[in-house]
GUDREN-525020 format. One record per residue (C-alpha): x negated, y negated, z. Coordinates in steps of 0.5 Angstrom, whole numbers, plus 500, padded with zeros to 3 digits. Each point is the difference from the previous one (the first is absolute). Example, Ala and Ser with C-alpha at 12.3 -4.5 7.8 and 13.67 -1.06 7.14 Angstrom:
2
475509516498493498
END
This chain:
362
437451653494499496493503499495495502494501495493497501496496494495505497493498501498505494494497496504498493499494495504495504501496493505506498507496502502507502497499507504493500507504499498505504498496506507496499504507500496501507502493502507502499500506503497497506505494500494495499500494496499502492498493498494496503499492501494500495505502495496505497501508499507503500504494497506505497507501503501504506502506496494501497497502506506504502499504493492501502502503507498507497493498499500498507500507503494503495493498501498494496495504495506505498504494499495496495501507496507501500502493499497499493503506498507497502499493498497502493505506499506495500496495495499506496508502500502493499495500494503507497507497501499494497496503494506505499504493499496496496499506495507500498499494496496504495500507502493500502496502506498494504497504506493501498499492498503498506496504505494498497501493500503501507494504503495495497504494504501504506493502503500494505507501502499507501494500503502495506507504501504494498508501500500496494500507496505504504505493499499500493501507499507499504502494495499504494504506502505495502501497493500507497506501505503494498500502493504506502505497504497503506502494504499502507494504499497494496502496506497504505493501496500492500501499507495505502495497496502493503498504507493502498499493497504494499498498493505504497505495502499496493503506497505502505503493499500500492503507501506497505502495494499504494503506502506499504502507501494500504501495505504503505495506501495495500503497506502506504493503499497493502505500506497507502493498499501494505504504505496507500494497505505498505502508501493502501497494504502496506505494497496495503493502497503501493503493501493497502497503494505498495499493503492500500500503493504494497495495504494504497503500493501492501493499502497504495504497494497493502493502501499502492496493499495503504499507498499502492505504497501503493507495499501495495499494504493502502499501493501493499497498506493503497501496494501494504507499500503499507507501501504497506504506504506496499499501492498507501506502503504496495496504494501507504508498500500498493496506497505505505506497496497501493498507502507501502503497494495504495502506504508498499498499492497506499505504504505499494494501495497506502502507501500502507493504500497495496503494505497504506493499497501493499503499507494503504495497495503493502501501507493502501497494496504495504498504506492500498500493498505496506499505506495495504496506502499504494493504500496503494502507502508498500499500492500507500508499500499497493497507497506504498503493496493499497500507497507500498500494496493501497503507497507497498496495496496505496506505499504494497494499496499493503493500499498493502505500506497507502493498500502494504503505505494504500495495501503497506500507503493501499498494503505501506496507501493496499502494503495501506494501496502495495500495506493502502498499493503493500499497506495505504506502505507502500505495497507499504502496494499506494506504502505495501498497493501507497507501503502493497497502493504507501506496501499496494499506496507503502504493499496499493502507498507499502501493497497503493505506501506495502499496494499505495507503502503494499497499493503507499507499502500493496
END
């Protein structure tokens, strides 16, 4: 027996995505469609609505105060865990610089209540668990992040390939994720939501030419370079293979702690550049990586690399204002461009270290 909850009519800023998630939870409890024919609003897995059901039982004004605490709190936990991991390389504390950069870049996502923060926090905690060989807990954290927001699928696939002992835990956790809704709602209703979700995802993936998003193909489009959809798909696939290949190579070259930092960074860079619906706010996921590589470079006395990372970090933080100065309006191309520069810096430094090690060994 399920409790029927009515939508709130509390006077709240409806730009806050909390209301979108809460309404989806109410629809779930009332066995109403989670998705609409306009393909707008709630577009995530049905499990996202299920996870949000506790907020359906409290007034919306109270939920808008509690949700940021949970959302930002999990992101902070992830940063703290990730900072401890990154600090092991030089035995120095990285939590403060990571926090400063993350706060500066998280304002938009935190204000709108986007699940990006809680998803990123869970991803970082999972990577720490992987380095400590807590396979089941790592898998649980990764699949839970998928339930909140499916963007973590990029890291999950990389982990499934690069950490063989995590595969079974991931498969079991994924099976639980998919089956749980059937135990809490009418199976026919659940099947219908799964089917509609697939239809929704397919539709929004095909509408990206009409709506601007902060990904690499819109960046190129802003420069007058129009790439056909079939070529875009091929490029995404190619860079997915390159990302996996680089991850495989790094796995044999880096200590487990350092490798986890690289893996998170590469997964997020790929996601930012090639996800069809990357928003400017989504780039908050890069904040911990930007801080880590900046500090690492200065600590290893690679000042030119450190200055490069620092400059990119500052431009990320100031990107909105820089866009206003350059064009008089917000720019959709600036963050993907900076993300490309960040990737080139990482690859350049890796190449320099590789050639130096070869010369030393010779």
